[in-house]
Structures are given as C-alpha cells and as structure tokens.
C-alpha positions as CSV (number, residue, x, y, z in Angstrom):
1,X,-18.3,10.7,11.2
2,X,-15.1,8.6,12.4
3,X,-14.6,9.1,16.1
4,X,-10.7,8.4,17.1
5,X,-9.4,5.9,19.1
6,X,-9.6,6.7,23.1
7,X,-6.3,6.3,25.1
8,X,-6.2,5.9,28.4
9,X,-6.0,8.8,30.4
10,X,-8.6,10.7,27.6
11,X,-11.6,8.7,29.8
12,X,-11.5,11.2,32.4
13,X,-14.0,14.0,32.8
14,X,-13.6,17.1,35.1
15,X,-10.9,14.9,37.1
16,X,-13.3,11.7,38.0
17,X,-12.5,7.9,36.7
18,X,-15.2,6.2,34.8
19,X,-16.1,4.4,38.0
20,X,-18.8,1.7,38.3
21,X,-20.8,2.6,35.3
22,X,-20.9,6.7,36.8
23,X,-22.9,8.2,33.9
24,X,-23.0,12.1,32.7
25,X,-25.9,13.9,31.8
26,X,-26.3,16.8,29.1
27,X,-27.9,19.3,31.0
28,X,-28.1,22.3,28.3
29,X,-26.9,22.6,24.2
30,X,-26.4,26.6,23.8
31,X,-25.1,27.8,20.5
32,X,-22.1,29.6,20.4
33,X,-21.8,33.3,20.8
34,X,-19.0,33.9,18.5
35,X,-19.5,31.0,15.9
36,X,-23.1,30.1,15.8
37,X,-22.7,26.9,13.4
38,X,-20.8,25.8,17.2
39,X,-22.9,24.0,19.8
40,X,-21.4,24.4,23.4
41,X,-22.2,21.7,25.3
42,X,-23.0,21.2,29.2
43,X,-23.2,18.5,30.9
44,X,-24.3,18.3,35.1
45,X,-24.2,22.0,34.5
46,X,-20.8,22.9,33.8
47,X,-19.3,23.4,29.9
48,X,-17.4,20.5,28.7
49,X,-17.0,21.2,25.0
50,X,-18.3,22.6,21.9
51,X,-19.4,20.6,18.6
52,X,-20.6,21.7,15.0
53,X,-24.0,21.9,14.1
54,X,-23.7,18.9,11.9
55,X,-21.8,16.7,14.6
56,X,-24.9,17.5,17.0
57,X,-26.9,16.3,14.6
58,X,-24.4,13.1,14.0
59,X,-24.0,11.9,17.6
60,X,-27.9,12.9,18.2
61,X,-26.7,15.0,21.2
62,X,-30.1,16.2,23.5
63,X,-30.7,17.8,26.9
64,X,-31.2,15.2,29.0
65,X,-29.0,12.4,27.3
66,X,-26.7,10.1,29.6
67,X,-23.4,9.9,28.7
68,X,-20.6,7.5,29.7
69,X,-17.0,8.7,30.5
70,X,-15.8,7.0,27.3
71,X,-18.3,8.9,25.1
72,X,-17.4,12.6,26.7
73,X,-13.8,11.9,25.8
74,X,-14.8,10.7,22.7
75,X,-16.6,13.5,21.6
76,X,-13.9,16.4,23.3
77,X,-11.7,14.8,20.5
78,X,-14.6,15.1,17.8
79,X,-14.4,18.2,19.3
80,X,-11.5,18.8,18.6
81,X,-11.2,17.6,15.4
82,X,-14.1,20.2,14.2
83,X,-12.2,23.5,15.7
84,X,-8.8,22.7,14.0
85,X,-11.6,21.9,10.3
86,X,-12.8,25.1,10.6
87,X,-10.1,26.6,11.4
88,X,-8.0,25.1,8.5
89,X,-11.2,25.9,6.2
90,X,-11.0,29.4,6.8
91,X,-7.1,29.4,6.4
92,X,-7.5,27.8,3.3
93,X,-11.0,29.7,1.9
94,X,-8.3,32.9,2.4
95,X,-6.3,32.3,-1.0
96,X,-6.0,29.1,-3.3
97,X,-3.9,26.5,-1.2
98,X,-1.9,23.4,-2.1
99,X,-1.8,20.1,-0.6
100,X,1.5,20.3,0.7
101,X,0.6,23.5,2.0
102,X,-2.2,22.5,4.1
103,X,-0.4,19.5,5.6
104,X,2.2,21.4,6.5
105,X,0.1,24.2,8.0
106,X,-2.0,21.0,10.0
107,X,1.7,19.6,11.0
108,X,2.3,23.0,12.9
109,X,-1.3,23.4,14.4
110,X,-0.8,19.3,15.1
111,X,2.3,20.3,16.7
112,X,1.5,23.1,18.7
113,X,-1.6,21.6,20.1
114,X,-0.7,18.3,20.6
115,X,-3.3,16.8,18.9
116,X,-4.0,13.6,17.3
117,X,-1.8,12.9,13.6
118,X,-4.6,11.6,12.3
119,X,-6.7,14.7,11.8
120,X,-4.3,16.0,9.2
121,X,-5.6,13.7,6.6
122,X,-8.7,13.3,7.7
123,X,-8.9,16.8,6.9
124,X,-7.6,17.1,3.7
125,X,-9.5,14.2,2.2
126,X,-12.3,16.3,3.2
127,X,-11.1,19.7,2.0
128,X,-11.0,17.4,-1.6
129,X,-13.9,15.9,-1.4
130,X,-15.7,19.5,-1.0
131,X,-13.6,20.7,-3.9
132,X,-11.7,23.6,-1.3
133,X,-8.8,21.9,-2.2
134,X,-7.6,21.5,-5.6
135,X,-3.9,21.3,-6.9
136,X,-5.0,21.8,-10.3
137,X,-6.8,25.3,-9.2
138,X,-3.6,26.1,-7.3
139,X,-1.6,26.0,-9.7
140,X,-3.6,27.9,-12.5
141,X,-4.1,30.6,-9.7
142,X,-0.4,30.4,-8.6
143,X,0.3,30.8,-12.9
144,X,-1.7,34.0,-13.2
145,X,-1.0,35.6,-10.3
146,X,2.7,34.9,-9.2
147,X,5.0,38.1,-10.9
148,X,2.6,39.1,-13.9
149,X,3.6,42.5,-13.9
150,X,7.5,42.3,-12.4
151,X,8.6,38.8,-14.9
152,X,9.2,35.4,-14.0
153,X,11.3,33.0,-16.0
154,X,9.2,29.5,-16.6
155,X,11.7,27.5,-14.8
156,X,11.4,29.4,-11.6
157,X,7.8,29.3,-11.6
158,X,7.9,25.8,-12.2
159,X,10.2,25.0,-9.8
160,X,8.2,26.9,-7.1
161,X,5.1,25.4,-8.1
162,X,7.0,22.2,-7.5
163,X,8.4,23.6,-4.2
164,X,4.7,23.6,-3.0
165,X,4.1,20.0,-4.0
166,X,2.3,20.0,-7.1
167,X,4.2,17.5,-9.6
168,X,6.1,18.7,-12.3
169,X,3.5,17.3,-15.3
170,X,1.0,19.3,-13.7
171,X,3.1,22.6,-13.2
172,X,4.4,22.2,-17.0
173,X,0.7,22.1,-18.2
174,X,-0.7,24.4,-16.3
175,X,2.5,26.4,-17.6
176,X,1.8,25.8,-21.1
177,X,-2.1,26.6,-20.7
178,X,-2.0,29.9,-19.1
179,X,0.2,30.8,-21.6
180,X,2.9,32.3,-20.0
181,X,6.5,32.2,-22.4
182,X,10.0,33.8,-20.5
183,X,10.6,36.0,-24.1
184,X,7.7,37.8,-22.9
185,X,8.4,37.5,-19.0
186,X,12.0,38.7,-20.7
187,X,10.8,42.1,-21.6
188,X,9.0,42.5,-18.7
189,X,12.1,42.6,-16.5
190,X,14.0,44.6,-19.2
191,X,11.5,47.7,-19.0
192,X,11.9,47.8,-15.3
193,X,15.5,47.4,-15.3
194,X,17.0,48.5,-17.8
195,X,18.1,51.8,-16.6
196,X,20.1,50.4,-14.1
197,X,22.0,48.0,-15.8
198,X,24.3,47.7,-18.5
199,X,23.9,45.1,-21.6
200,X,26.1,42.5,-19.6
201,X,24.8,43.0,-16.5
202,X,21.4,42.2,-17.2
203,X,22.2,39.1,-19.4
204,X,23.7,38.0,-16.0
205,X,21.1,39.0,-13.6
206,X,18.2,37.4,-16.0
207,X,20.2,34.2,-16.3
208,X,20.3,34.0,-12.3
209,X,16.8,33.8,-12.5
210,X,16.4,31.0,-14.6
211,X,16.5,32.8,-18.0
212,X,18.0,30.8,-21.2
213,X,21.7,32.7,-21.8
214,X,21.0,33.0,-25.4
215,X,17.7,34.1,-24.7
216,X,18.0,36.8,-22.6
217,X,21.2,38.2,-24.5
218,X,18.4,38.0,-27.8
219,X,16.4,40.0,-26.0
220,X,18.2,42.5,-24.1
221,X,20.4,43.9,-27.4
222,X,17.1,44.2,-29.2
223,X,15.8,46.0,-26.9
224,X,19.3,48.0,-26.7
225,X,18.4,49.0,-30.2
226,X,15.2,49.9,-29.9
227,X,16.0,52.0,-26.9
228,X,18.9,53.9,-28.6
C-alpha cells in the first residue's frame, strides 16, 4: 500500500523532533478489542497508533523493531487511511451505494477529521477493485426497490439515478432491463389515490410526478370507468 508523503509537522512523535537520528522502539503489538482485525502499536511503552492486520504484515512490524520519527508519522497516516477505509466499507455494505454517494460520504469524513484528500480516490478505487462499489449493481438495486408498491414515473426514477451519479445511458438501460413502465406505475398510484382525488386532480398530480399527460389521462379515465 502506498504511504503518503509527509508534511514537516507530521514528522513528530509525542511532541519530539527526530533529532540526531533518534530511534523509537516497537515495544508491543496488541490485537484490538473492539476490532480484532486491527493491531494496536505501542512504542517505547506507550500506545501510538493502530493498523489493520494486512498493514502490519505489509510493513513487517514486529516487537523490538526500531523506527525513525518519519516512519512513525507515515504509519500514523496509514492508520488513519485504514480506519477511514474500514468505516467506509461498513457503510457501503449496509446497502448498495453509488460512487458519487460514497465520494460525498468520504468528503464529509475527510473534512470533519481534517484528513488527506488523497484518501478519497484511493478508497474509491480499492472498493471498486474488490467489487464493493459498482454503479451498475447500485442502479439495479435502486430500480428494483424504489417505490415498487407506491409507484414512480420512469422520468423521476431516471433523474434520481442521475443525481446519484449514475450515467444517463446506464440509468436508461437498467430501467429497461428491470422492466418498469409508466402505465403500470400510474395504475399503482391511481389505486392508492382514487378515493382522494377526482379525475382532473389525479391527472394533475400524476403530471407533477413526471408522467406524460396523455398517458395519465388515459389510465385515469379507464380506471374511472372500471370503478363506476
């Protein structure tokens, strides 16, 4: 994993500069209690940072190892990256997410914690590589679940997908693939709202929801005849 470049202010540990090549000793590696996949690293008898298990292996950290202040600062940056990646992964796994949603989530986390902006694209690419982030799968999930019982216009569904960062072509292809159509969606809405609206108000409502006027008019009037 790439370690990001250091700022001058980062090359510190416990308030001390690395003068005269001073070395810091890894005195303990302790498995995390809340997250057993992370390892707490103690230097000169004091906790300094935590890394995930793969990072510990990557950096070949072990008890008794001597580190420079620059190395410690680099590992601290890697620690923040690892924690942010884990939090983002957990967030992504709660339900399918689009790339744009995930990037917005990361921007907020970066801003709140004043972390390196370079983390965003690194994490996005890693999630995509591991197939945890896929706009096509997200679009399919969204179309299959958005207002399935309630009804929604295809126009609105497509606009919502595009606001989530899904490309127009992918949004249209996904909607066609799933097979949702405006006539069926209108019937769902009419079935729920027929008793609350007369024909004209119902048609106006449907048009505001993004349905074609003539299709809405036809379906509403056909439904009106069926219910008389």
